[in-house]
C-alpha positions in Angstrom: -106.9 128.0 -39.8 -108.2 129.6 -36.9 -111.8 130.8 -36.9 -112.5 133.4 -34.6 -116.2 134.3 -35.8 -118.7 133.4 -38.4 -121.9 134.6 -39.8 -124.5 133.5 -42.8 -124.8 136.2 -45.1 -128.7 136.6 -46.3 -129.4 138.6 -49.4 -133.1 139.2 -49.6 -135.3 140.3 -52.4 -136.7 142.7 -50.0 -134.5 144.0 -47.3 -136.8 145.9 -45.0 -139.6 142.7 -45.2 -137.1 140.1 -44.4 -135.3 142.2 -41.8 -138.7 142.7 -40.0 -139.4 139.1 -40.4 -135.9 138.0 -38.3 -136.6 140.7 -35.8 -140.1 140.7 -35.1 -141.5 137.3 -36.1 -138.4 135.0 -35.2 -137.5 137.4 -32.5 -134.0 137.3 -33.2 -131.7 139.8 -31.1 -129.7 142.5 -33.2 -126.1 142.1 -32.7 -125.4 145.4 -34.6 -126.5 147.5 -37.6 -124.4 149.2 -40.4 -124.5 151.4 -43.3 -127.5 153.6 -44.4 -130.8 153.3 -46.1 -131.3 151.8 -48.5 -128.1 149.7 -47.9 -128.3 149.4 -44.2 -127.5 145.7 -42.8 -128.6 144.2 -40.0 -126.7 141.3 -38.0 -128.5 139.1 -35.5 -127.6 136.8 -32.9 -128.0 133.3 -34.1 -127.2 130.9 -31.3 -123.6 130.3 -31.4 -123.1 132.2 -34.7 -124.6 135.3 -36.6 -127.1 135.9 -39.4 -126.4 139.1 -41.6 -129.3 140.6 -43.4 -128.0 143.0 -46.0 -127.5 144.3 -49.6 -130.4 142.6 -51.8 -130.9 140.2 -54.4 -133.3 140.0 -57.6 -133.6 136.4 -57.1 -134.8 134.4 -53.9 -132.2 131.6 -52.4 -132.2 127.9 -53.7 -134.0 125.3 -51.9 -130.4 124.0 -51.2 -129.8 127.1 -48.7 -131.6 126.1 -45.3 -131.5 127.3 -41.6 -131.4 124.9 -38.8 -132.2 126.7 -35.5 -132.6 124.7 -32.1 -134.9 125.8 -29.4 -135.3 124.7 -25.9 -139.4 124.2 -26.3 -140.8 123.3 -29.7 -144.2 123.7 -28.9 -143.7 126.9 -27.2 -141.9 128.2 -30.3 -144.6 126.7 -32.5 -147.2 128.8 -30.8 -145.3 132.0 -30.7 -144.3 131.9 -34.4 -147.8 130.9 -35.4 -149.1 134.0 -33.4 -146.5 136.0 -35.0 -147.9 135.1 -38.4 -145.0 132.9 -39.6 -145.5 130.7 -42.4 -145.7 127.3 -41.2 -144.4 125.0 -43.9 -144.8 121.6 -41.7 -146.2 121.2 -38.2 -143.9 119.8 -35.2 -143.5 116.2 -35.1 -140.9 113.6 -33.9 -138.6 112.5 -36.9 -137.2 109.0 -37.4 -133.9 110.2 -36.1 -135.5 111.2 -33.1 -135.3 115.3 -33.2 -138.6 117.2 -32.9 -138.6 119.5 -35.9 -141.0 121.9 -37.4 -140.6 124.0 -40.7 -141.1 127.8 -41.5 -140.4 129.8 -44.4 -138.9 133.2 -44.3 -140.9 135.9 -46.7 -138.3 134.7 -49.8 -139.3 131.1 -49.1 -135.9 130.4 -47.2 -136.7 127.2 -45.4 -136.0 126.9 -41.8 -136.0 124.3 -39.7 -136.9 124.9 -36.0 -135.6 121.8 -33.8 -135.8 120.6 -30.1 -133.5 118.2 -29.1 -135.3 115.4 -26.8 -133.5 114.8 -23.3 -132.5 111.4 -24.4 -131.2 112.0 -27.7 -127.6 111.0 -28.4 -126.8 114.9 -29.5 -127.1 115.5 -25.8 -124.5 113.0 -24.9 -121.2 114.4 -24.2 -118.7 111.5 -23.0 -116.8 112.6 -19.9 -119.2 115.2 -18.7 
């Protein structure tokens, strides 16, 4: 299989509220929009992939579904997200596995892990580089 692109599909209970959260609170850039109201979809850049917020659902996502977003500066991201009204589920801290993480939630309660990888963490090690 030759994968050319990928995206996460998110079907929120309130499309406009969730679209505003990912655009205005998280500050994700819009890759493209499609369709017409009330079925307009938005695809956001999400690091090396995309997040599509479209359609709708009568039920919120299960706790088994989570997002992991890596940032360059977790204290700055924490400050910015708090100022923008994000629900901070857990304050930033260094985890036993060495990553600096905080948890937030989107309007449907989808948990989002915001991560900074410290300079000396093995994830940053690339043999031969």
